[in-house]
C-alpha positions in Angstrom: 0.0 0.0 0.1 1.2 3.4 -0.6 2.0 6.2 1.8 -0.7 8.9 2.4 1.4 12.1 2.5 -0.1 15.4 4.2 0.8 18.6 3.5 0.0 20.1 7.0 0.7 23.7 6.8 0.1 26.1 9.3 -1.4 28.7 6.9 -1.7 29.6 3.1 1.3 30.4 1.1 0.6 33.2 -1.3 2.5 33.2 -4.5 3.6 35.8 -5.2 3.1 39.4 -3.7 5.3 41.2 -6.8 2.1 41.7 -8.7 0.2 43.1 -6.1 3.3 45.6 -5.3 3.6 46.6 -8.9 -0.3 47.2 -9.1 -0.4 49.2 -5.9 2.6 51.6 -7.5 0.2 52.7 -10.1 -3.1 52.6 -8.0 -2.2 53.5 -5.0 -5.8 53.4 -3.3 -5.3 49.7 -3.6 -2.0 49.4 -1.2 -3.9 49.2 2.0 -6.9 46.6 0.9 -4.1 44.5 -0.8 -2.1 44.6 2.1 -4.8 43.7 4.4 -5.9 41.0 2.0 -2.5 39.5 1.8 -1.9 39.1 5.4 -5.4 37.9 6.1 -4.9 35.0 3.5 -1.5 34.1 5.1 -3.2 33.6 8.1 -5.9 31.1 6.5 -6.0 27.6 6.1 -8.7 26.7 3.2 -9.6 23.4 2.7 -12.5 23.8 0.1 -14.1 27.0 -1.4 -16.9 27.4 1.3 -14.0 28.0 3.9 -13.4 31.4 1.6 -17.0 32.0 1.3 -17.0 32.1 5.4 -14.3 34.9 5.5 -15.3 37.0 2.2 -19.3 36.5 1.4 -18.9 38.6 -1.8 -15.9 36.4 -3.7 -16.9 34.6 -6.5 -16.0 31.2 -7.0 -15.0 29.8 -10.4 -14.4 26.9 -12.0 -11.0 25.3 -12.3 -10.1 26.3 -8.7 -10.4 30.3 -9.2 -11.8 32.9 -7.0 -12.4 36.7 -7.5 -12.2 39.2 -4.7 -13.3 42.6 -4.9 -10.6 45.1 -4.1 -11.0 48.6 -2.6 -14.5 48.6 -2.2 -15.1 46.6 -5.4 -13.2 49.1 -7.7 -10.7 46.5 -8.3 -10.7 42.6 -9.1 -7.8 40.0 -7.6 -8.1 36.5 -9.7 -6.3 33.5 -7.8 -5.7 30.0 -8.5 -6.1 27.9 -5.2 -4.3 24.5 -4.6 -5.9 23.4 -1.3 -4.3 20.3 -0.9 -0.7 22.4 -0.7 -2.2 25.3 0.5 -1.1 27.6 -1.8 -2.8 30.3 -3.4 -1.6 31.8 -6.8 -1.9 35.6 -7.7 -3.1 35.2 -11.4 -4.7 38.5 -12.0 -5.0 42.2 -10.3 -6.9 44.9 -12.4 -9.7 47.1 -12.8 -12.9 46.1 -13.9 -12.6 47.1 -17.5 -9.3 45.0 -17.5 -10.9 42.0 -15.6 -13.7 42.2 -18.6 -11.1 41.1 -21.2 -9.7 38.3 -19.5 -11.2 34.5 -19.3 -11.1 34.2 -15.7 -11.3 30.3 -15.8 -7.9 30.0 -18.0 -5.7 32.7 -16.6 
């Protein structure tokens, strides 16, 4: 029989903060909300999409393990891909609504 490997981490890892930093250099009003989101998510331990909904009621859960967060009072959109089994959140997109409307959120 095979061995079951458990990746029991204490919190989510966010890969990577660089796109967030680059975004808030241009959109200064997004800096504080993005830093707050980053800090909050690092303290979480999401095992399934419903775990995200418990904290972020306005999050949109999308196919292909994607989640869309409203940032700065819904002024910006943040799309992440989540690997629940490894406790990793990958930043896939951060932008304005207009930019968001031009992407395929399921594939980005």
